[in-house]
C-alpha positions in Angstrom: 107.3 28.3 89.1 110.8 29.7 89.4 114.0 28.0 88.2 117.5 28.9 89.2 120.8 27.5 87.9 124.5 28.3 87.8 126.8 28.8 84.9 130.6 28.5 85.3 131.7 30.7 82.4 132.0 34.5 83.1 129.9 36.7 80.8 129.8 40.5 80.4 126.1 41.1 79.8 124.0 43.5 81.9 125.1 46.7 83.6 128.0 47.2 86.1 127.1 48.0 89.7 129.2 49.3 92.4 132.2 47.0 93.3 132.5 45.6 96.9 133.4 42.8 99.1 130.2 41.2 100.5 129.5 37.4 100.8 128.2 37.9 97.2 128.4 40.9 94.9 125.9 41.5 92.2 128.1 43.0 89.5 125.5 42.8 86.7 121.8 42.0 86.3 119.2 41.9 83.6 115.5 41.2 83.0 114.0 39.7 79.9 110.2 39.8 79.4 108.5 37.6 76.8 105.3 36.0 75.7 105.3 32.3 74.8 101.8 30.8 74.2 103.1 27.2 74.2 102.7 24.6 71.4 99.1 23.7 72.4 97.9 27.3 72.3 100.1 29.1 69.8 98.6 30.6 66.6 100.2 32.7 63.9 100.4 36.1 65.6 98.4 35.1 68.7 97.0 32.3 70.8 94.0 30.1 71.5 92.1 30.4 74.8 90.5 27.5 76.7 87.1 28.8 75.5 88.1 28.4 71.8 88.7 32.1 71.0 91.5 33.1 68.8 93.3 36.2 70.2 95.6 38.1 67.8 98.1 40.4 69.5 99.5 43.6 68.1 100.9 44.9 71.4 101.7 43.3 74.8 103.8 45.4 77.1 104.7 45.4 80.8 106.0 48.4 82.7 108.3 46.9 85.3 109.4 48.9 88.3 111.7 46.6 90.2 112.9 43.1 91.0 113.2 42.1 94.7 114.9 39.1 96.3 113.6 38.0 99.7 114.8 35.8 102.5 112.6 33.8 104.9 112.9 34.8 108.5 111.4 32.8 111.4 110.2 34.3 114.7 110.7 31.0 116.6 108.2 28.4 117.7 107.0 27.8 114.1 106.3 24.4 112.7 108.8 22.7 110.4 107.6 22.3 106.8 107.6 18.8 105.4 106.1 18.4 101.9 105.4 14.7 102.6 103.1 15.8 105.4 101.1 18.8 104.3 100.2 21.3 107.1 96.6 22.0 108.0 94.8 23.8 105.1 96.7 21.9 102.4 96.0 18.5 100.8 99.0 17.8 98.6 102.6 19.2 98.3 104.6 18.4 95.2 106.6 20.0 92.4 107.4 23.1 94.5 103.9 24.0 95.5 101.1 22.8 97.8 97.4 22.5 97.0 95.3 24.7 99.3 91.8 23.7 100.3 90.4 26.8 98.5 92.0 25.6 95.2 95.1 27.8 95.1 98.5 26.5 94.3 100.8 27.9 96.9 104.7 27.8 96.5 106.6 26.0 99.2 108.3 29.2 100.3 104.9 30.8 101.1 103.8 27.8 103.1 107.0 28.0 105.0 106.3 31.6 105.7 102.9 30.8 107.1 104.5 28.2 109.4 107.5 30.5 110.4 106.0 31.7 113.7 105.3 35.2 112.5 108.6 35.8 110.8 107.7 35.8 107.1 109.7 37.2 104.1 112.1 40.1 104.4 113.6 42.0 101.5 117.4 41.5 101.0 117.9 43.5 97.8 115.8 45.4 95.2 117.1 46.0 91.7 115.5 48.8 89.7 114.1 48.2 86.3 112.0 51.3 85.4 111.4 50.2 81.8 108.5 49.1 79.5 109.1 45.6 78.2 107.7 44.5 74.8 106.8 40.9 75.6 106.2 40.2 71.9 109.8 41.1 71.1 111.6 39.3 74.0 113.4 42.4 75.1 116.2 42.1 77.6 117.3 45.2 79.6 119.8 45.8 82.3 118.8 46.2 86.0 120.5 48.7 88.2 120.3 50.7 91.5 120.7 47.9 94.0 119.0 48.9 97.2 120.3 48.9 99.9 123.5 47.6 98.3 124.7 45.2 95.6 126.7 43.6 98.5 124.7 40.6 99.6 124.9 39.2 103.2 125.2 35.6 104.3 121.6 34.4 103.7 119.3 32.1 101.9 117.2 33.8 99.3 113.8 32.1 99.0 111.6 34.4 96.8 111.8 36.7 93.9 109.2 39.5 93.4 108.7 41.3 90.1 106.8 44.5 90.6 105.0 46.1 87.6 103.0 49.3 87.1 101.2 49.0 83.9 100.2 46.2 81.4 98.9 47.0 78.0 97.2 44.7 75.4 96.2 45.6 71.9 94.7 43.2 69.4 91.5 41.4 68.3 89.5 38.3 69.3 87.4 36.1 67.1 85.8 32.6 66.9 83.0 30.8 65.0 80.5 32.4 67.3 82.1 35.8 67.4 82.2 37.3 63.9 83.4 39.8 62.8 86.5 40.0 65.0 86.2 42.4 68.0 88.9 44.9 68.9 90.8 44.3 72.2 92.3 47.4 73.9 93.3 47.1 77.6 95.4 49.3 79.7 95.6 48.3 83.4 97.6 50.5 85.8 98.4 49.9 89.4 100.9 48.0 91.5 101.0 44.4 90.3 103.4 41.8 91.7 104.6 38.4 90.4 106.0 36.5 93.4 107.7 33.2 92.8 109.9 30.8 94.9 113.7 31.2 94.3 116.5 29.5 96.1 120.0 30.8 96.4 122.2 30.0 99.4 125.0 32.4 100.3 127.2 30.8 102.9 130.3 31.8 104.9 132.5 30.9 101.9 130.6 33.4 99.8 129.9 33.3 96.1 132.1 36.2 94.9 131.0 38.3 92.0 127.8 37.1 90.4 125.4 38.1 87.6 121.6 37.6 87.7 119.6 37.1 84.5 115.9 37.1 85.2 113.3 36.1 82.7 109.6 36.7 83.1 107.4 34.7 80.7 103.6 34.9 80.1 101.9 32.0 78.3 98.7 31.3 76.4 96.5 30.9 79.5 96.3 34.7 79.6 92.5 35.0 79.0 91.4 31.5 80.1 87.9 31.4 81.6 86.8 34.5 79.6 83.7 34.1 77.4 84.3 37.0 75.0 80.8 36.6 73.4 79.2 37.6 76.7 81.2 40.8 77.2 80.1 44.3 76.1 82.4 46.3 73.9 83.3 48.6 76.9 84.9 45.6 78.7 87.1 44.8 75.6 88.3 48.4 75.6 88.9 49.2 79.2 91.2 50.3 82.0 89.1 48.6 84.7 91.0 46.1 86.8 87.8 44.6 88.3 86.1 43.5 85.1 86.2 40.0 83.6 89.1 40.8 81.3 91.0 42.8 83.8 90.7 40.1 86.4 91.8 37.4 83.8 94.8 39.5 82.7 96.0 40.1 86.3 95.5 36.3 87.1 97.6 35.5 84.0 100.3 38.0 85.1 100.4 36.6 88.6 100.9 33.1 87.2 103.8 34.1 84.9 106.9 31.9 85.1 110.0 33.6 86.5 113.4 32.0 86.0 116.7 33.2 87.3 120.1 32.4 85.9 122.9 33.0 88.4 126.4 33.2 86.9 129.8 33.5 88.6 131.9 36.2 87.1 
Protein backbone atom coordinates (compact mmCIF):
# COMPACT_ATOMS: atom_id res chain seq x y z
CA UNK A 1 0.00 0.00 0.00
CA UNK A 2 1.33 3.45 -0.86
CA UNK A 3 0.69 6.67 1.04
CA UNK A 4 1.23 10.20 -0.27
CA UNK A 5 0.89 13.49 1.57
CA UNK A 6 1.93 17.14 1.33
CA UNK A 7 3.91 19.25 3.76
CA UNK A 8 3.77 23.02 3.53
CA UNK A 9 7.17 23.83 5.07
CA UNK A 10 10.15 23.99 2.70
CA UNK A 11 13.03 21.63 3.52
CA UNK A 12 16.55 21.28 2.15
CA UNK A 13 17.05 17.50 2.33
CA UNK A 14 18.00 15.44 -0.70
CA UNK A 15 20.02 16.40 -3.76
CA UNK A 16 19.59 19.34 -6.10
CA UNK A 17 18.44 18.58 -9.63
CA UNK A 18 18.47 20.80 -12.69
CA UNK A 19 16.27 23.92 -12.34
CA UNK A 20 13.41 24.50 -14.76
CA UNK A 21 9.88 25.63 -15.36
CA UNK A 22 7.57 22.63 -15.82
CA UNK A 23 4.12 22.17 -14.31
CA UNK A 24 6.10 20.71 -11.39
CA UNK A 25 9.86 20.63 -10.88
CA UNK A 26 11.47 17.87 -8.81
CA UNK A 27 14.21 19.85 -7.10
CA UNK A 28 15.19 17.13 -4.61
CA UNK A 29 14.38 13.50 -3.91
CA UNK A 30 15.46 10.79 -1.51
CA UNK A 31 14.84 7.13 -0.71
CA UNK A 32 14.87 5.51 2.72
CA UNK A 33 14.87 1.73 3.07
CA UNK A 34 14.08 0.04 6.37
CA UNK A 35 12.93 -3.16 8.04
CA UNK A 36 10.13 -2.91 10.62
CA UNK A 37 8.87 -6.34 11.77
CA UNK A 38 5.84 -4.89 13.53
CA UNK A 39 4.76 -5.24 17.18
CA UNK A 40 3.28 -8.73 16.71
CA UNK A 41 6.40 -10.10 15.02
CA UNK A 42 9.32 -8.16 16.45
CA UNK A 43 12.04 -9.92 18.45
CA UNK A 44 15.29 -8.59 19.84
CA UNK A 45 17.48 -8.51 16.74
CA UNK A 46 14.98 -10.26 14.49
CA UNK A 47 11.41 -11.38 13.97
CA UNK A 48 8.98 -14.27 14.35
CA UNK A 49 7.51 -16.02 11.29
CA UNK A 50 3.96 -17.31 10.99
CA UNK A 51 5.31 -20.86 11.37
CA UNK A 52 6.81 -20.01 14.78
CA UNK A 53 10.47 -19.71 13.72
CA UNK A 54 12.66 -17.01 15.24
CA UNK A 55 14.83 -15.35 12.59
CA UNK A 56 17.81 -13.31 13.76
CA UNK A 57 19.17 -10.85 11.22
CA UNK A 58 22.79 -9.73 10.94
CA UNK A 59 22.42 -8.28 7.45
CA UNK A 60 19.50 -7.22 5.27
CA UNK A 61 20.41 -5.10 2.25
CA UNK A 62 18.71 -4.07 -0.95
CA UNK A 63 20.56 -2.79 -4.02
CA UNK A 64 18.15 -0.28 -5.57
CA UNK A 65 18.60 0.79 -9.18
CA UNK A 66 15.85 3.36 -9.70
CA UNK A 67 12.47 4.79 -8.71
CA UNK A 68 9.87 5.30 -11.45
CA UNK A 69 6.62 7.28 -11.44
CA UNK A 70 3.89 6.26 -13.91
CA UNK A 71 0.69 7.74 -15.28
CA UNK A 72 -2.32 5.73 -16.44
CA UNK A 73 -3.21 6.14 -20.10
CA UNK A 74 -6.41 4.96 -21.73
CA UNK A 75 -6.80 3.84 -25.32
CA UNK A 76 -10.50 4.66 -25.41
CA UNK A 77 -13.47 2.37 -25.15
CA UNK A 78 -12.40 0.98 -21.79
CA UNK A 79 -14.75 0.39 -18.90
CA UNK A 80 -14.98 2.88 -16.02
CA UNK A 81 -13.70 1.57 -12.71
CA UNK A 82 -16.13 1.73 -9.79
CA UNK A 83 -14.89 0.10 -6.54
CA UNK A 84 -18.51 -0.34 -5.41
CA UNK A 85 -19.12 -2.60 -8.43
CA UNK A 86 -16.06 -4.86 -8.93
CA UNK A 87 -15.29 -5.75 -12.55
CA UNK A 88 -15.32 -9.38 -13.74
CA UNK A 89 -12.56 -11.39 -12.09
CA UNK A 90 -12.79 -9.52 -8.78
CA UNK A 91 -15.04 -10.05 -5.78
CA UNK A 92 -14.38 -7.12 -3.44
CA UNK A 93 -12.73 -3.71 -3.80
CA UNK A 94 -11.84 -1.72 -0.68
CA UNK A 95 -8.91 -0.02 1.02
CA UNK A 96 -7.16 0.74 -2.26
CA UNK A 97 -7.13 -2.80 -3.65
CA UNK A 98 -9.42 -5.45 -5.12
CA UNK A 99 -9.59 -9.16 -4.31
CA UNK A 100 -8.92 -11.20 -7.45
CA UNK A 101 -10.56 -14.58 -7.90
CA UNK A 102 -7.11 -16.23 -7.79
CA UNK A 103 -6.46 -14.80 -4.32
CA UNK A 104 -4.27 -11.84 -5.28
CA UNK A 105 -4.73 -8.34 -3.84
CA UNK A 106 -4.60 -6.00 -6.83
CA UNK A 107 -4.19 -2.20 -6.38
CA UNK A 108 -6.94 0.00 -7.82
CA UNK A 109 -4.49 1.48 -10.34
CA UNK A 110 -3.72 -1.95 -11.79
CA UNK A 111 -7.42 -2.78 -12.07
CA UNK A 112 -7.95 0.54 -13.87
CA UNK A 113 -5.08 -0.33 -16.18
CA UNK A 114 -6.79 -3.61 -17.06
CA UNK A 115 -9.98 -1.70 -17.91
CA UNK A 116 -8.23 1.11 -19.78
CA UNK A 117 -8.88 -0.26 -23.26
CA UNK A 118 -5.26 -1.24 -23.89
CA UNK A 119 -3.65 1.96 -22.64
CA UNK A 120 -2.01 0.89 -19.39
CA UNK A 121 0.77 2.58 -17.44
CA UNK A 122 3.37 4.88 -19.02
CA UNK A 123 6.53 6.12 -17.32
CA UNK A 124 6.66 9.88 -16.65
CA UNK A 125 9.98 10.13 -14.83
CA UNK A 126 12.65 7.80 -13.46
CA UNK A 127 14.96 8.81 -10.63
CA UNK A 128 18.28 7.03 -10.28
CA UNK A 129 19.28 5.43 -6.99
CA UNK A 130 22.23 3.09 -7.71
CA UNK A 131 22.91 2.39 -4.04
CA UNK A 132 22.87 -0.48 -1.56
CA UNK A 133 20.46 0.24 1.31
CA UNK A 134 21.03 -1.27 4.74
CA UNK A 135 17.45 -1.97 5.80
CA UNK A 136 18.50 -2.65 9.39
CA UNK A 137 19.96 0.85 9.67
CA UNK A 138 17.11 2.86 8.05
CA UNK A 139 19.47 4.55 5.62
CA UNK A 140 18.25 7.53 3.58
CA UNK A 141 20.05 8.46 0.39
CA UNK A 142 19.48 11.11 -2.29
CA UNK A 143 18.05 10.26 -5.69
CA UNK A 144 19.28 11.94 -8.85
CA UNK A 145 19.51 11.76 -12.65
CA UNK A 146 15.86 12.39 -13.47
CA UNK A 147 15.04 10.83 -16.86
CA UNK A 148 13.87 12.26 -19.21
CA UNK A 149 13.70 15.42 -17.08
CA UNK A 150 12.98 16.70 -13.60
CA UNK A 151 10.38 18.96 -15.26
CA UNK A 152 7.07 17.11 -14.90
CA UNK A 153 4.20 17.65 -17.36
CA UNK A 154 0.54 18.17 -16.57
CA UNK A 155 -0.53 14.67 -15.61
CA UNK A 156 -1.90 12.43 -12.87
CA UNK A 157 0.70 10.08 -11.44
CA UNK A 158 -0.88 6.79 -10.43
CA UNK A 159 1.93 4.33 -9.66
CA UNK A 160 5.43 4.20 -8.20
CA UNK A 161 7.86 1.42 -9.15
CA UNK A 162 10.97 0.66 -7.11
CA UNK A 163 13.43 -1.40 -9.16
CA UNK A 164 16.06 -3.41 -7.26
CA UNK A 165 18.94 -5.59 -8.42
CA UNK A 166 20.10 -7.62 -5.42
CA UNK A 167 18.74 -8.52 -1.98
CA UNK A 168 21.00 -10.07 0.67
CA UNK A 169 20.09 -11.71 3.98
CA UNK A 170 22.50 -13.01 6.64
CA UNK A 171 21.43 -14.41 9.99
CA UNK A 172 20.12 -17.52 11.73
CA UNK A 173 16.84 -19.31 12.31
CA UNK A 174 15.75 -21.42 15.28
CA UNK A 175 12.70 -22.83 17.07
CA UNK A 176 11.76 -25.56 19.53
CA UNK A 177 11.85 -28.08 16.69
CA UNK A 178 14.93 -26.60 15.04
CA UNK A 179 17.97 -26.77 17.33
CA UNK A 180 20.72 -25.80 17.18
CA UNK A 181 20.11 -22.60 15.15
CA UNK A 182 20.72 -22.91 11.40
CA UNK A 183 22.68 -20.36 9.43
CA UNK A 184 20.82 -18.23 6.91
CA UNK A 185 22.77 -16.84 3.95
CA UNK A 186 20.82 -15.66 0.89
CA UNK A 187 21.94 -13.55 -2.07
CA UNK A 188 19.34 -13.12 -4.79
CA UNK A 189 20.27 -11.15 -7.91
CA UNK A 190 18.05 -10.16 -10.79
CA UNK A 191 15.56 -7.46 -11.70
CA UNK A 192 13.04 -7.13 -8.86
CA UNK A 193 10.26 -4.55 -8.81
CA UNK A 194 7.97 -3.23 -6.10
CA UNK A 195 4.99 -1.56 -7.79
CA UNK A 196 2.49 0.32 -5.63
CA UNK A 197 -0.36 2.77 -6.25
CA UNK A 198 0.52 6.44 -5.87
CA UNK A 199 -1.65 9.46 -6.61
CA UNK A 200 -0.37 12.93 -7.43
CA UNK A 201 -2.34 15.27 -9.69
CA UNK A 202 -0.38 17.94 -11.55
CA UNK A 203 -2.88 20.35 -13.06
CA UNK A 204 -2.70 23.48 -15.21
CA UNK A 205 -1.95 25.60 -12.15
CA UNK A 206 1.14 23.50 -11.47
CA UNK A 207 2.78 22.55 -8.19
CA UNK A 208 5.99 24.54 -8.55
CA UNK A 209 9.16 23.17 -6.99
CA UNK A 210 8.65 19.94 -5.05
CA UNK A 211 10.67 17.41 -3.08
CA UNK A 212 9.92 13.68 -3.07
CA UNK A 213 10.79 11.57 -0.03
CA UNK A 214 10.22 7.88 -0.75
CA UNK A 215 10.27 5.19 1.95
CA UNK A 216 10.35 1.46 1.27
CA UNK A 217 9.59 -0.72 4.29
CA UNK A 218 9.79 -4.51 4.65
CA UNK A 219 7.95 -6.15 7.55
CA UNK A 220 7.97 -9.37 9.59
CA UNK A 221 6.04 -11.38 7.00
CA UNK A 222 9.30 -11.80 5.08
CA UNK A 223 9.50 -15.61 5.40
CA UNK A 224 5.85 -16.44 6.05
CA UNK A 225 4.79 -19.85 4.81
CA UNK A 226 8.31 -21.31 5.02
CA UNK A 227 8.85 -24.46 7.13
CA UNK A 228 12.57 -24.19 7.80
CA UNK A 229 12.73 -27.66 9.37
CA UNK A 230 11.87 -29.22 6.00
CA UNK A 231 14.58 -27.37 4.07
CA UNK A 232 18.07 -28.76 3.33
CA UNK A 233 21.08 -26.65 4.27
CA UNK A 234 21.71 -25.70 0.63
CA UNK A 235 18.35 -23.88 0.50
CA UNK A 236 19.26 -21.82 3.57
CA UNK A 237 22.51 -20.78 1.90
CA UNK A 238 21.61 -20.10 -1.68
CA UNK A 239 21.38 -17.68 -4.58
CA UNK A 240 18.47 -19.53 -6.23
CA UNK A 241 15.37 -17.42 -6.77
CA UNK A 242 13.13 -20.42 -7.47
CA UNK A 243 13.59 -22.25 -4.14
CA UNK A 244 11.23 -21.99 -1.15
CA UNK A 245 13.27 -19.28 0.57
CA UNK A 246 13.98 -17.37 -2.62
CA UNK A 247 10.30 -17.34 -3.55
CA UNK A 248 9.29 -16.25 -0.04
CA UNK A 249 11.87 -13.48 0.00
CA UNK A 250 10.73 -12.14 -3.38
CA UNK A 251 7.10 -12.31 -2.27
CA UNK A 252 7.98 -10.32 0.85
CA UNK A 253 9.87 -7.79 -1.25
CA UNK A 254 6.97 -7.42 -3.69
CA UNK A 255 4.64 -6.77 -0.73
CA UNK A 256 6.81 -4.03 0.76
CA UNK A 257 5.02 -0.83 1.75
CA UNK A 258 6.07 2.23 -0.22
CA UNK A 259 5.17 5.70 1.04
CA UNK A 260 5.86 9.01 -0.69
CA UNK A 261 6.01 12.40 0.99
CA UNK A 262 5.60 15.29 -1.45
CA UNK A 263 6.80 18.64 -0.15
CA UNK A 264 6.52 22.07 -1.74
CA UNK A 265 9.78 23.99 -1.66
